[in-house]
Residue frames as qw, qx, qy, qz and C-alpha x, y, z in Angstrom:
[[0.450, -0.616, 0.637, -0.112, -0.74, 35.12, -6.32],
 [0.858, 0.024, 0.511, 0.042, -1.22, 31.68, -7.91],
 [0.690, 0.712, 0.047, 0.121, -0.31, 33.07, -11.32],
 [0.040, 0.878, -0.457, 0.138, 2.90, 34.53, -9.93],
 [0.676, -0.389, 0.621, -0.077, 3.73, 31.25, -8.34],
 [0.856, 0.340, 0.381, 0.081, 3.16, 29.35, -11.59],
 [0.468, 0.859, -0.150, 0.144, 5.36, 31.90, -13.49],
 [0.302, -0.760, 0.564, -0.118, 8.10, 31.65, -10.82],
 [0.750, -0.163, 0.641, 0.020, 8.14, 27.79, -10.93],
 [0.785, 0.576, 0.211, 0.081, 8.15, 27.80, -14.74],
 [0.269, 0.899, -0.320, 0.133, 11.11, 30.13, -14.90],
 [0.454, -0.570, 0.677, -0.105, 13.04, 27.94, -12.43],
 [0.865, 0.151, 0.476, -0.041, 12.18, 24.97, -14.33],
 [0.643, 0.760, -0.005, 0.094, 13.43, 26.51, -17.51],
 [0.022, -0.853, 0.509, -0.116, 16.69, 27.58, -15.84],
 [0.681, -0.340, 0.646, -0.055, 17.25, 24.05, -14.53],
 [0.845, 0.372, 0.378, 0.068, 16.74, 22.43, -17.88],
 [0.423, 0.878, -0.200, 0.098, 19.23, 24.89, -19.34],
 [0.353, -0.732, 0.572, -0.111, 21.79, 23.71, -16.82],
 [0.699, 0.323, -0.623, -0.136, 23.77, 20.76, -18.15],
 [0.045, 0.250, -0.847, 0.467, 24.82, 19.60, -14.65],
 [0.563, 0.043, 0.429, -0.705, 21.13, 19.43, -13.64],
 [0.814, 0.302, -0.236, -0.437, 20.13, 17.51, -16.69],
 [0.484, 0.340, -0.799, 0.109, 23.07, 14.94, -16.21],
 [0.155, -0.157, 0.786, -0.577, 22.09, 14.57, -12.48],
 [0.682, 0.137, 0.205, -0.689, 18.46, 13.89, -13.49],
 [0.763, 0.327, -0.508, -0.230, 19.43, 11.26, -16.00],
 [0.287, 0.284, -0.854, 0.327, 21.65, 9.57, -13.33],
 [0.394, -0.043, 0.592, -0.701, 18.78, 9.66, -10.83],
 [0.800, 0.220, -0.075, -0.554, 16.41, 8.17, -13.43],
 [0.599, 0.358, -0.716, -0.002, 18.83, 5.29, -14.14],
 [0.013, -0.228, 0.797, -0.560, 19.29, 4.68, -10.36],
 [0.595, 0.055, 0.363, -0.715, 15.55, 4.58, -9.86],
 [0.818, 0.230, -0.367, -0.378, 15.03, 2.06, -12.80],
 [0.482, 0.255, -0.810, 0.214, 17.71, -0.28, -11.20],
 [0.211, -0.120, 0.694, -0.678, 16.19, 0.12, -7.72],
 [0.702, 0.140, 0.101, -0.691, 12.70, -0.71, -9.03],
 [0.707, 0.318, -0.588, -0.231, 13.98, -3.62, -10.95],
 [0.469, 0.180, -0.807, 0.309, 15.78, -5.33, -8.11],
 [0.011, 0.108, 0.731, -0.674, 13.79, -4.34, -5.07],
 [0.441, -0.243, -0.422, -0.754, 10.25, -4.64, -6.45],
 [0.390, -0.217, 0.607, -0.658, 7.87, -5.13, -3.58],
 [0.249, -0.126, -0.932, -0.230, 6.17, -8.51, -3.43],
 [0.608, -0.266, 0.015, -0.748, 2.56, -8.93, -2.52],
 [0.076, -0.083, 0.953, -0.283, 1.66, -11.60, -0.02],
 [0.537, -0.211, -0.583, -0.572, -1.33, -13.55, -0.64],
 [0.431, -0.256, 0.602, -0.621, -3.47, -14.31, 2.40],
 [0.004, -0.045, -0.999, -0.028, -4.49, -17.79, 2.87],
 [0.486, -0.342, -0.389, -0.704, -8.21, -18.23, 2.13],
 [0.282, -0.165, 0.714, -0.619, -10.10, -18.68, 5.35],
 [0.213, -0.247, -0.907, -0.267, -12.41, -21.59, 5.39],
 [0.491, -0.452, -0.172, -0.724, -16.01, -20.86, 6.38],
 [0.116, -0.178, 0.845, -0.491, -16.71, -21.81, 9.89],
 [0.446, -0.324, -0.753, -0.360, -19.46, -24.44, 10.24],
 [0.585, -0.610, -0.006, -0.535, -21.97, -24.43, 13.11],
 [0.926, -0.250, -0.225, 0.173, -20.22, -27.46, 14.59],
 [0.547, 0.279, -0.249, 0.749, -17.03, -25.38, 14.71],
 [0.153, -0.584, 0.053, -0.795, -18.82, -22.46, 16.38],
 [0.729, -0.464, 0.099, -0.494, -20.67, -24.43, 18.98],
 [0.712, 0.193, -0.657, 0.153, -17.91, -27.08, 19.55],
 [0.230, 0.152, -0.707, 0.651, -17.36, -26.14, 23.28],
 [0.476, -0.192, 0.136, -0.848, -21.03, -25.81, 24.00],
 [0.018, -0.163, -0.983, 0.080, -23.06, -28.65, 25.70],
 [0.427, -0.192, -0.301, -0.831, -26.78, -28.55, 24.77],
 [0.534, -0.241, -0.810, -0.028, -27.77, -31.45, 27.08],
 [0.281, -0.283, -0.613, 0.682, -27.87, -29.30, 30.17],
 [0.130, -0.742, -0.373, -0.542, -30.55, -26.97, 31.43],
 [0.309, 0.149, -0.491, 0.801, -29.14, -24.72, 33.97],
 [0.343, -0.243, 0.082, -0.904, -32.43, -22.92, 34.75],
 [0.137, 0.123, 0.953, -0.242, -34.39, -26.19, 35.22],
 [0.493, 0.455, 0.199, -0.715, -37.39, -24.50, 33.34],
 [0.385, 0.112, 0.814, 0.420, -38.81, -26.59, 30.54],
 [0.255, 0.279, -0.226, -0.898, -40.45, -25.03, 27.55]]
């Protein structure tokens, strides 16, 4: 079954390459793709480097002076 499919695809490919209309269409398509890739090249955005959080930043809203349980260690 795989071999039959390969033969069929190869035969269709050869028929298409023998057709001058198909070849011209393929060349036009290739030129269009080159133009599109040239003008509409995707840009990659760089992510801003995150600065490392310091312990002061992490515990900024915490008050260490209180002992809510009242138990001393």
